[in-house]
C-alpha positions in Angstrom: 250.3 89.6 80.7 247.9 87.1 79.5 247.3 86.2 82.7 246.9 89.0 84.2 244.8 90.2 81.2 242.4 87.0 82.2 242.6 87.6 85.4 238.8 89.9 86.4 237.0 86.8 84.2 238.9 84.3 86.0 238.3 86.3 89.4 234.3 86.4 88.7 234.1 82.5 87.9 235.4 81.6 90.8 233.3 84.0 92.7 230.0 82.4 90.4 231.3 79.4 91.6 231.8 80.2 95.7 228.5 81.8 95.5 226.4 78.6 93.8 228.4 77.0 96.8 231.3 74.8 94.8 234.1 76.8 96.3 234.4 77.8 99.4 234.5 81.9 99.6 236.0 82.3 102.9 238.9 80.5 101.6 238.3 82.2 98.1 238.7 85.7 100.0 242.1 84.2 101.5 243.2 83.8 98.2 243.1 79.7 98.3 240.7 77.6 95.5 239.2 75.0 97.4 236.0 72.6 96.4 233.3 72.0 98.8 231.7 68.7 99.0 228.9 70.2 97.2 227.8 68.0 93.9 228.0 69.4 90.1 224.9 69.7 88.8 224.5 66.4 86.8 224.9 68.6 83.5 227.7 70.2 83.8 229.4 67.0 85.2 228.2 65.5 81.6 230.2 68.1 79.9 233.0 68.0 81.7 233.6 64.7 81.3 232.5 64.8 77.5 235.3 67.9 77.4 237.9 66.1 78.9 237.7 62.6 76.8 237.9 64.9 73.7 240.6 66.2 74.9 242.5 63.4 76.5 246.0 63.4 75.6 245.7 66.8 76.9 244.4 66.0 80.2 247.1 63.3 80.4 249.5 65.9 80.0 247.9 68.3 82.5 247.8 65.1 85.1 251.6 64.4 84.5 252.5 68.3 85.4 250.4 68.6 88.3 251.7 65.2 89.7 255.6 65.0 89.0 256.1 68.8 88.7 256.3 71.3 91.4 254.8 74.8 91.0 256.5 77.0 93.5 259.8 77.7 94.2 262.9 78.4 91.5 262.8 75.5 89.5 259.2 75.0 89.7 256.6 75.1 86.7 256.4 79.1 87.6 260.0 79.6 86.7 260.9 77.1 84.4 258.2 78.9 82.0 258.3 82.1 82.7 254.7 82.8 82.5 254.2 84.0 86.5 256.0 85.7 89.5 257.8 82.9 91.6 260.5 84.5 93.6 258.0 85.4 96.2 256.9 82.0 96.5 256.2 80.3 100.3 258.2 77.4 100.9 
Protein backbone atom coordinates (compact mmCIF):
# COMPACT_ATOMS: atom_id res chain seq x y z
CA UNK A 1 0.00 0.00 0.00
CA UNK A 2 2.86 2.38 0.80
CA UNK A 3 4.50 1.72 -2.57
CA UNK A 4 1.21 2.38 -4.36
CA UNK A 5 0.74 5.67 -2.52
CA UNK A 6 4.28 6.69 -3.45
CA UNK A 7 3.81 5.79 -7.13
CA UNK A 8 2.62 9.26 -8.32
CA UNK A 9 5.61 10.95 -6.66
CA UNK A 10 8.03 8.39 -8.08
CA UNK A 11 6.48 8.64 -11.56
CA UNK A 12 6.76 12.45 -11.51
CA UNK A 13 10.38 12.21 -10.37
CA UNK A 14 11.24 9.73 -13.12
CA UNK A 15 9.58 11.93 -15.74
CA UNK A 16 11.57 14.94 -14.53
CA UNK A 17 14.83 13.01 -14.69
CA UNK A 18 13.95 11.76 -18.17
CA UNK A 19 13.25 15.33 -19.30
CA UNK A 20 16.71 16.25 -18.04
CA UNK A 21 18.01 13.36 -20.21
CA UNK A 22 19.33 11.37 -17.22
CA UNK A 23 16.91 8.53 -18.02
CA UNK A 24 15.89 7.23 -21.44
CA UNK A 25 12.38 8.61 -22.04
CA UNK A 26 11.40 5.97 -24.64
CA UNK A 27 12.33 3.17 -22.24
CA UNK A 28 10.51 4.91 -19.39
CA UNK A 29 7.35 5.05 -21.50
CA UNK A 30 7.69 1.26 -21.85
CA UNK A 31 7.94 0.90 -18.05
CA UNK A 32 11.72 0.41 -17.97
CA UNK A 33 14.05 2.78 -16.11
CA UNK A 34 17.33 3.01 -18.01
CA UNK A 35 19.96 5.64 -17.37
CA UNK A 36 21.61 7.51 -20.20
CA UNK A 37 25.28 8.34 -20.64
CA UNK A 38 24.60 11.92 -19.50
CA UNK A 39 26.71 12.79 -16.46
CA UNK A 40 25.02 13.92 -13.28
CA UNK A 41 25.47 17.58 -12.40
CA UNK A 42 28.56 17.84 -10.17
CA UNK A 43 26.70 19.17 -7.13
CA UNK A 44 24.13 16.38 -7.42
CA UNK A 45 26.83 13.70 -7.68
CA UNK A 46 28.57 15.15 -4.60
CA UNK A 47 25.34 15.18 -2.57
CA UNK A 48 24.63 11.58 -3.54
CA UNK A 49 28.15 10.52 -2.58
CA UNK A 50 27.89 12.22 0.82
CA UNK A 51 24.48 10.68 1.50
CA UNK A 52 25.72 7.22 0.50
CA UNK A 53 28.82 7.56 2.69
CA UNK A 54 26.66 8.64 5.62
CA UNK A 55 24.53 5.53 5.21
CA UNK A 56 27.30 3.10 4.28
CA UNK A 57 25.82 0.13 6.18
CA UNK A 58 22.44 0.62 4.52
CA UNK A 59 24.08 0.98 1.11
CA UNK A 60 26.03 -2.25 1.62
CA UNK A 61 22.84 -4.04 2.70
CA UNK A 62 21.01 -2.81 -0.42
CA UNK A 63 23.98 -3.81 -2.57
CA UNK A 64 23.87 -7.36 -1.17
CA UNK A 65 20.11 -7.58 -1.79
CA UNK A 66 20.45 -6.38 -5.37
CA UNK A 67 23.48 -8.52 -6.12
CA UNK A 68 22.71 -11.79 -4.34
CA UNK A 69 18.93 -12.18 -4.33
CA UNK A 70 16.51 -12.34 -7.25
CA UNK A 71 13.72 -9.76 -7.29
CA UNK A 72 11.23 -11.61 -9.47
CA UNK A 73 9.25 -14.82 -9.27
CA UNK A 74 8.46 -17.26 -6.49
CA UNK A 75 10.96 -16.90 -3.66
CA UNK A 76 12.22 -13.57 -5.08
CA UNK A 77 12.36 -10.46 -2.93
CA UNK A 78 8.91 -9.33 -4.06
CA UNK A 79 7.47 -12.67 -2.91
CA UNK A 80 9.53 -12.93 0.27
CA UNK A 81 8.77 -9.42 1.46
CA UNK A 82 5.10 -9.52 0.56
CA UNK A 83 5.39 -5.87 -0.46
CA UNK A 84 4.76 -6.31 -4.18
CA UNK A 85 2.85 -8.70 -6.42
CA UNK A 86 5.12 -11.30 -8.01
CA UNK A 87 2.78 -13.85 -9.58
CA UNK A 88 2.71 -12.13 -12.97
CA UNK A 89 6.46 -11.55 -13.26
CA UNK A 90 7.85 -12.57 -16.64
CA UNK A 91 10.65 -15.03 -15.99
